[in-house]
C-alpha positions, 0 to 999 in steps of 0.5 A, spaced: 554 555 635 548 559 632 542 555 633 537 557 627 530 554 628 526 552 622 520 548 620 521 541 618 516 541 612 516 548 610 522 551 612 523 559 612 527 561 606 530 567 610 532 562 616 535 557 611 539 563 607 542 564 614 545 557 614 547 557 607 551 564 608 555 560 613 556 554 608 558 559 602 563 563 607 567 556 609 563 554 615 560 548 617 552 547 619 549 541 622 542 540 619 537 534 619 536 529 613 531 524 612 535 519 616 540 523 621 543 530 622 549 531 618 554 536 617 554 541 611 560 544 608 562 547 601 565 541 597 570 545 593 573 549 599 579 545 602 579 549 608 572 547 609 573 540 608 579 540 612 575 543 618 570 538 617 575 532 617 578 535 624 571 536 627 569 529 625 576 526 627 575 522 621 581 519 617 583 522 610 582 516 606 575 516 608 570 519 602 565 524 604 558 523 601 554 529 598 546 531 598 543 535 593 537 539 592 535 535 586 537 531 579 538 538 576 543 540 581 547 534 581 547 534 573 549 542 573 555 540 576 557 533 574 553 533 567 548 528 565 547 522 569 549 515 565 542 512 564 543 507 569 544 512 575 539 517 572 533 511 572 535 510 579 535 517 581 528 518 578 525 512 581 528 513 588 530 521 589 528 524 594 530 518 598 535 514 602 539 512 596 546 514 594 549 513 587 556 513 586 558 517 580 564 520 577 567 526 581 566 533 577 572 538 576 572 543 582 571 538 588 576 538 593 580 532 592 579 530 600 572 529 598 573 523 594 579 521 597 583 520 591 578 515 588 575 520 583 568 518 585 563 521 589 556 518 593 550 523 592 543 523 593 537 527 594 534 527 601 527 526 602 527 532 607 525 539 605 530 542 610 536 539 607 534 540 600 532 547 601 539 548 604 543 545 598 538 549 594 540 556 597 548 554 597 547 553 590 551 546 589 551 540 593 553 540 600 557 535 604 552 530 608 557 526 613 553 525 620 554 530 625 558 526 630 565 525 632 568 519 628 567 513 633 561 516 636 553 514 635 550 518 629 544 522 632 537 524 629 536 529 635 539 536 635 540 537 642 545 531 642 548 534 636 549 541 640 552 537 646 557 533 642 559 539 637 558 545 641 564 550 639 566 546 633 560 547 628 558 554 626 551 553 626 545 548 626 539 548 622 534 546 628 528 542 625 527 538 631 528 530 631 530 527 624 526 521 622 532 516 624 532 509 621 537 506 617 542 510 613 542 510 606 543 505 601 549 506 597 550 503 590 556 504 585 554 506 578 560 507 575 562 500 573 560 496 567 555 493 572 552 496 578 555 494 585 552 495 592 557 499 597 553 499 603 546 496 605 541 501 607 534 503 607 532 502 600 533 494 599 538 492 594 532 487 591 528 494 589 534 497 586 535 491 582 527 490 580 528 498 578 533 496 573 530 489 570 
């Protein structure tokens, strides 16, 4: 595993580009988000997604969430967000709110586990956003740990757990930690709470009131 050190607030573009090159070539990179460390892979690459499932020991019926550099990157892939989804995105992004939207053409089917929907968010962490921006498309953000093991905010723990299985790590020091992102499904006629998390459900409802 190659360790690439970056500043958590002002990541060097050249260092981030090194990590993005690994992702674009089909590799797996660990990186910090505004909660915990995650694993970045190209969601359009069956080979990369298959490797991600093997690294995690994850069941193939479990969808993989994505992060993006901004609303513009999401809409560049998925098309313009529906009004409810866009209103929530404008209020809570960057931040720990994941929106379930319709999956776009080109995603590997294993990313959405055949559900034709995908959870995506824009994290409040400069390194995560810079990596997605350098890749040119949203990237996976499943936690950087084998399934069944605790997720972590510490890069040293990531390295110890995934040495030899992950190609590189963008080491920006400890991630902020805290609760996982709240997940809200915006694809139905009414919004639905999929997972409670860092953004209280009542704040989501207040935004739409």
